[in-house]
N, C-alpha and C positions, 0 to 999 in steps of 0.2 A: 633543297635537299635538307638543310638544317631544320626548316620548319617541319618537314615530314618526320624527322628523327625525334623532334620534341613531341609531336603528336603521338608517335609510337610509345615514347616513354610515359606519357600521360595515360595512354590506353592501358599499358601494362600495370601501371601503378593502381589505376581504378580496378582492374581485374583482380589484382592481389588483395586490395582492401576489401572488395566484395567477397572473395573467397574466405578471407579471415573472418569477416562478420558472419558468414553463413556457418563456418566451422564452429565458432564459439557459441552460436545459438543452437547447435545440434542439428542444423539443416542437412537433410540427406537426399533431397530431390535434385539430382544432377541435371535433369532437363531444365529446371529453373535456373540453375547455375549457368548452364550454357546460354540460356536466354539473356541472363544479366550480362555476361561477357560480350555477347553479340551486340548488345545495345551500348556498351561502354564507349564505342567509338564516337558517340555523340556527347560532347562535353557537357551539355545541359541536361543529359538524361541520367537520373539515378533511380534505381528500382529497389524499394524496400521489400524485403522478403515477407511474404504472408504464408505462414505455415498452416497446413490443413490438419486439423485434429478432430476429435469426436468425443461426445459424452459416452463414457464406457458403458453406461446402462443401456445403450442401444443394443448391446449383446445381452439378451434377456436371460439366458440360462448358462449353467456351468459354473465352475470355480473362477476365482479371480484370474488364475493362470490361463484358463480357457478363454476368458473374455479378452485378456491382453493379447493372446495369440490371434483372436479374431481381428483385433485392430491391426496388428502387425501384418497379417496376411493380406490386408487391404492397402498396404503401403503407408500406414499411419503410425507415427512414432511419438505422438503427443496426445494426451487424453485428459479429460476431467473425470475424476473418480467420484463415485457416490458410494457411501458405505454399504448399501445393500448389495453391491457387487462382491462384498467380502463375507456375506452371510449374516451381517448385522442389520438392524433397522437403519433407515436413512439418517435418523438423528439418534444415535445410540446413547445409552446412559453410561457406557464405559467402553474404552478401547484399550486392550492390554498392550503393554510395550512389545510383547512378542508378536502380536498381530501387526502392529505398526511397522516393526522391522521387517516382517515377512512381506508386507505390501511394497516397501521400498526395494527389497531384494528381488521380488518377482518382476517389477518394472525394470530395474537395472539389468537383470539378466537378459532382457529383450531389447535393451537400449531404448526404452520408452520413457519419455518425460511425463511426470505427473504434474500437469500445469496448475491444477486446482482441485479442490474437493467441494462437493455440494454441502452447504450448511443452511439450506433454506428452511425457514419456518415463518409462521405468520407474525411478523413484528408489530402488527397493528390489531391483533385479535381483540375483540371487545372484552374478553376475560383476562384480567391481569395475571392470573395464575398460569394461563396458557402461554402468555408472553414470557413469564419468568422461567417456565419449564423449557421453552425454546432456547433461552439464553444459557441455562445450565448445560444443555446438550451442545450448544455452540462452543462453550468452554471446553467440553470434553474433546471435540474435534480439533479445536485450536491447539490445545495442549499436546495433541498427538502429532501435529503437523511436522514438527522437526524430525521426529523418528521416521515418519512416512516419507520425508523428503519433499514436502509440499510447502509453498509459501503464500498461496492465495486460497481464499474461501469464497465461494459464490453464494450470494444472498439475494432475496427479494425483499421489497419494502413492506409487503403485506396489504391486507384489506380488512374492512369491517365485516366481511362475510364470515360466518361461523363455520362453514362446511368446507371451504376450499380457499387456500391462499392465493389462487389464481383467478378468483371470480370477482367481478365488479360489485360494488355496493354504493348506493346513493350517499352514504355517509362518509365515503372516502375523501370528499372535498371539504369536510368540516375542520374547523380549528382543532377540535378534540382529537380527530384522527391524526392530524399532523403532530400534535403534542405527544401522543402515545408512540408514534413511529420514531420521533426524535429521541424520546427517552430510551426506547429499545436500542436505537442506533448508537447513542452515546455509550451505553453500557457495552454493546457489542464491540465498538471501537476500542474501548479500554481493555477488553479481553484480547483483542488483536494486538494491541500495543504490548501487553504483558507476554504474549506468545510469540511476538516478533513476526507476525504475518500481516497480510493485506486482505481486507474485505473488499469484494467487488460486487456491488449491488446492481440490479438490473432494472432500469426504467421500463415500465410496462403499462399499457393503457388501462388494465383492470386493477392496478394497484394504487396505493396512495401516491407514490412517486410515479405518475402516469406519463410524464413527458421529460424531455431533455431540460426544459426550463426549471421544472421542479427538482430534477437531479442536480442542476447547478446550485439551486437554493440550498439543498441538503448538504452538498459538499462545502459550501461557503459557511453554513451555520455550524457544521461539525468542526471544520478546520483542522483536519488531521491527515498526515501522510499515510495513515493506515486505512484510509477510505478511498477507494477508486471505483471504476465503473466496468460492468459487463455490458457491452453494447449488442443488442439484438435488433437489427434494422426492421424486422417484421413486426415488432411490438410497439411501434410508435405512431400508428395511424388511427386517430379517432374516427368515428363514423363520418363519412362524407369527405375525408381528407386524402383518399388514395390518389386522386388526380394531381395532388401537390407533392407527389413522392420525392422527386429530386430536391425540391425546395425544402421540404421538411428534413430530409437527410442532411442537407448542407447546413441548415440552421442548427440541427442537433450537434453536428460535429464542431461547429463554431463555438457552441456553448460548452461541450464536455469532451471534445475529441482528444484533448491532451490528458484526460483522466482515464482513458480507456486502456485496460490491461488485459481484458478477455473479450472475445467477440463470438457471437453465435451465428450459425448458418442454418436457416430454415427458410420457408417461403409462405406466401399467402395468396389467396385469390379474391379477398375482399377486405374491407377495412373494419375497424372496431375490434371485436373479440375474434382475432384471426391469428395468422401465423402458425398454422399447425400442419403445413405441407412440407415435404422434403425439398431441399434446395434444388432449384431448377425446375420445379413442378408448378410454379405459380408466376406471379407478376412482379416480384421484387426485382428492382434494378440493381443487379449485382455488379454491373460495370461501374456505376456511381459509387456503390458501397465499397468496393475494393479500392477504387481510386481515392476515396476519402480516408480509408484506413492508411494508405500509403502517404497521403498528404500530411496527415497528422502523426506520422512517424510511429505508427503502431508496430510493435515488435512481438506481440503475443500470438497465441493461436486463434485461428478461425475454426470454431468447434461445431461440427455437424450435430444436429439432433432433430427430433420429430421425424424420424425415418425408421424403416424396418431394417433388420440385418441384411435382408436380400437386396435392399436398395443402396447399400453402402458403396459398392463399386461404381454404380452409375453416378451417385452424388459426388464421390471423390473425383471422378473424371470430369464432371461438370465444373467443380471448383478449380481443378487444375487448368482446364481450358480458359476459364475466366482470368485466373492469375497470370497465365502465360500469354494472354492475348496482347497484341501490339496496342500500346496506349496512344 
């Protein structure tokens, strides 16, 4: 009898702790809360919340308010902003304080968290002037983050290709490419330090930082708490490596899992230059992906992208099923 009472007290304590954690993180999916409580009777079982979010640019038309309403109507309360959703260029030359405050107010009115903002530019462009222009515009975004209520900026490491920051180039593996990326990243991190934000760069097979191993090297060489990782599991498979999916994902998390502050959710049907399908429409092992996010204590959002607005309900449902599935 005494043992059962102790087990009950432990159960109630775990449930209360979980509810407090979810409440402080802004979690509103009660089905997941119920799932956590149901599993709390197992002393060895803990379930780290994985919040479903979306890149706000998925909603292609309308005002910022309209796009936020689109996210909210699909049960999403955390998004990554891109400045084109506000009527500005992706990397604007100026953001007025009035607009920054409006962005914050529109999100707050809908109880939507602005998890991050896109600040991607080609950090390894062969033209120094192009890199410097990107850094100037990154500063504009970083200096507006406090007014917008945002503390993370999403980046890519860039490529030697002159036409697209997402296109592979044979010179990406040269020492010169690494040198230029490092120079851009050091300046970017200093901008982030001054603005008190975190930069989250995304390892991607077509970029200079093409793997988790290179991401680890970059983090170690920069050595700043203002530099973290956006993890996109669909972007880490060089040609011929898809059969090693689980192994590659486990290796990647072992290297950088504790640096991940944002995660992306899309899918792929082949390796190499892939990862352009909606989540649940391809071969990505989401069971392993979500299990690894939990294992490494990820507390950020899992952000949907590479989908149409019409596909949002289906993809949200897919992620919710994966998150709620018995482990």
